[in-house]
N, C-alpha and C positions, 0 to 999 in steps of 0.2 A: 607470683605473689608480689604485690606492691609494698615496698618498704615504707616505713613512716616518713623517711626523708623524702623519697620521691613523691609520696602522697601530699606531703606538706608543700613541696615545690609546685606541684600542679595546682594546688589551691591558691598559692601566692600568685602564680602566673595568671590565673583566671580572674582573681580579684583586683589586682593592681592594673589600672589602665596604662596603655603604652606611653601616654603623655607624661605620667608621673614616673614610669619606669625609665623613660629617656632622661628625665631630669636627674634621676638617681645615678644613672650611668655617667652622665656628664660630671656630676659631683665626684664620683669615684675617680674618673680620669683626672680631674683638676687636682685632687689630693695626690695622685701618683706623680703628676708633673711637679707639684710643689716639693714633694719629698725627694724626687730625683735631683732637682737642682740643689736642694739643701744638702743632701748626702754626698753628691759627687762634685759639687762646686765647679761645674764645667759649664762653659758658655754653649748652651744648646737650646734648640726650639723643639717643641713637641706638639702634635695635634692628632685628632682622631679623624677617621675616614670611613667610607663604605656604609654599612647598614645603619649605623647610628645617625647618619645624615639623610637616610632614605625612608620612604613610606612603608617599606616592608620590614622596618625595625620591629622586633618582637621581644618584649621584656622577658627575661629568663631564658630565652633561646638564642638571641643575637649575642655576638662577642663584641669586644671593643678592639678594633684594629687601629694600631698606633703607627704614626710616622715620626721619625726623629731626625733632625738636621744637626749634624756636627760641623763645627766651623773650620776644621782643617783635616788633612789626610793622615796626620800622625796618630799612632796608637789606635787606629780604628778597630782592630781586632779585639784588643784587650778591653777597650772602653765599651764597645758594643756588647761584648760578652757580659760585662758587669751590669750594664743597663738592662739588657734583656733578662738576665737572671732576676734582677730586682723587680722589673715591671711585671713579669709573668708569675711572681708570687701571688698577684691578684688573679684568681681563677677566671675572671672575665676577659683578661688580656691574653690572647693566644698568638697573635701575629704582630710583629714589630718590624718595620722597614727602616733601615738607616740610610741617610743621604749625607754626602760630604762633597767637597769641591770636585773630586775626580768623577764621582757618579753623576752629580748634577750637570756637569759639563757634557756628559755622554747621553743624558736623558733624551734630547731631541731626536737622536738617531735610534734609540732603543725602545722608548715607551710606546705602549699601545694606546692610541687616542681614547678608546672607549673605556679602558681600565683607568686611564688618567682622569677621566671625567668623574670618577667616583671619589677623587681626592682633590677637592676644589683648591685647597691651600697649595698643593704641589702644582696644580694646573696653572696658577698665576706665576709660578717660578719658571715655567717652560715656554720657550718660543719654538713651536714645532718646525722641524725641518720641512721645507717646501716639497722635497722629493717624497716625503711620507704620504702625500696625497695619492701617489702612484700605488700605495699599498693599502688604501682604504678598505677595499672589498676583502682583501686577505686579513686585515686587522679585525674586521667584523667576524669572519669565520673563526679566527684564532680566539677572539674574546669569548664567543659562544661555546666553543669547544673547551676552553679552559674552565668556564663556569660550569659546564656539564660535568667534567671530571672532578671538579672540586666538591660537588654535592652528589656524586654518583651513588654512594652507598645509601644515602638518605632517600634519594629518588627511587632506588630499587625497592625500597620498603613500601612505597606508596607516595603518590603525588598529593601533598596536602594543600590546604588553602594558602598557607604561607608560601609554598612553592609556586603556586599560581601568581601570587603577588610579586614574588621575586623575579620570576621569568617574564612577567608582564613588563617589569622595569627593564630587564635585559633586552627584550625584543623591541621595545620602544626606543631604547638608547641607540640601538644599531640601525634604526630606521625601518623596522618591519612591524608596525603596530597592527597591520592587517592579520597577522598570525596569532594575535593574542586570544581571539575567540576559540582557536583550536586547543588551547591549553585545558579547557574544561573537560576535554575527552582524553587527556593523558592519564594513563594508569601506571606506566612504568617507564624505565629509561629508553626502551626501544621506541615508544611513541614519541617521546621528546626528541630523540635523535632524528626521527623522520621529519619533524617540524624544522629542525635546524638545517638539514640537508635540502629541504624544499626551497630554501632561500638561495641556494647556490647550484643552479642547474648545470654549471660547467663541470661539476663532479659527477662521474658516472656511478653505476651500482657497485663497482669494485671498491670505491672509496667508502661508500656507506657500509658495505659488508665488513670492510676492514675495521672500521671504528666500532661497529656493533659487536664484532667478535672480541676485540680487546677490552671493550667496556665490560663484557661478561667475564672475561678473564680477571679483570681488576676486582670485580665483586667477589669472585671466589678466591682471590689472592694468589693467582697462578704466577710463578716467577717470570720476570720480563724476558729472560733468555729463552724460556720454553715458549712463551707467546710468539717470539720472533721466529723460532724454529718451525712452529706450526702454521704460520700465516701463509696464505696462498698468494698474497700480494705484498712482497717485501718492499718494493719501490714505493708503493702507495703508503705503506706504514711509516717508512722513514721520511717520506715527504710531509705527511700530516702531523706526525708525532716524533720529530727528530730528537727532542729533548729526553724522551724516554728510551729510545733505542739507538742512541749515539754510540753505544758500545759495539754495534754491529759492524762487521768488516764488509761494508757495501758502499759502492760508489754510485751516488745518485746521477742519473742521466736520462735524457729524453722525457723531461717532466713538462707538463702543461704550463702555460703562462701563469695561471692562478696558482697552480701547485708550487711553482718556484717562489711565488710571493708568500704563500702560506709557510713554506719552509723557512724563509727569511724572517717572517714575523714571529714564528714560534721560537726560532733561535734567539731573536732579539729579546723576547719576553724572558726566556730562560737566563740569558746573560745578565739582564737587568736584575732578575731575581737573585743571582749570585752576587752582584754588586751591592744589593741591599742587605745581604746577610754575611758581612765580613767576619762575624764571630764564629762561623762554621769552619773557617780556614785556619785552624791552628796548625802549627808545624807538625807534619806527619799525618794530617787528617786525610781520610779516604775521599773526602769531598774534592780534593785536588784532582783525583782521577777522573771525576765527572767533568770537571773543567777542561782537562786535557782531551777527554772524549769529544766534548763539544767542539773544541778547536780542530781536532782531527777530522770530524765529520764535515765541518765547514771547508777544510782544506781539500777534501776529496770530492766535494760536490761540483758537478759540471753544470753551470747555469748559463743558458744561452741568452736570457734576457739581460740586456746591457745594464739596466738599473739594478737588477738583482745581483749581478756579478760585482758591480761597484760596491753595493751594500755588503756583500759577502766579505770583500777585502777589508772594508771598514770595521766589520765585526771582529775579524781576526786581529786587527790592530788594537782594538779596544781590549780584547782578551790578553794580548801581550802586555799592554800597559797595566792591566789589573794584576797580572801575575808578578810583574816587576814591583808594583806597589805593595803587594802582600809580602813578598820576600824582603823588601826594604823595611817593612814594619816588624818583621821577625827579628831583624838585626838590631832594632832600637832597644 
């Protein structure tokens, strides 16, 4: 049964063109920015990113993703928590990333180029590290895999016209526009996953089967530790999705060249994600355990590729610096 609220929402979405809807979203964002500066009286910058800047923006469906730049490393937990709580009072704002001197300094080593491309304001603040070119193919795969899992439950219900628009953007962004025509035949997540893996012939069927299995487990909300117990390919699972299974007591070894780079790019994405969410790291927070699991998995990984090994050590240093910064803020 369709409620009056959902029925009215559908009518509004169908009547109001995206151009007017986008204008309304920008107006809402500007009001949030104005009141944030007025209420908190803090020197900050704020901008929106992702769908509001892209052709696949859909009024009433898209969210407003916000980036906030804080001017120093002091009180980042308490201030980000207050700002996040205020900004998300608006139901359109679901995701807020916080940047400050420490995280901005680490961005060139951590950020995924393709994800960065969806945030033009941040893009102009970053001078990419030259060694990141060595990770370009792995960054493509990581980006597509992250986009896949971020919309997995929606895709599993059916691949809509908006999904086609969104994934056309993703495939074009990573340099595979030739795959866009195949999207019209996508019915579910398995079809889309095949398209993603078709771009990376270095991965064999065990990698595809591994991701296909855990995507199904995610849909039915099976606990992660049971997923790991059931997998036939634990090395592949920890290689491709280390951020989800970093709790596992397993040492990565004998990984392919591309696999090592995907491991590094997935870990880099996860670490940057933690750096942009300082409000989660309150004293005694269980999120600290995830941070320590990430560090432990990095410590145990045996990477033969010289560039990957160097980046692994750099990631560990970044985590140590972040832990020190968080504890320092707790004492203020």
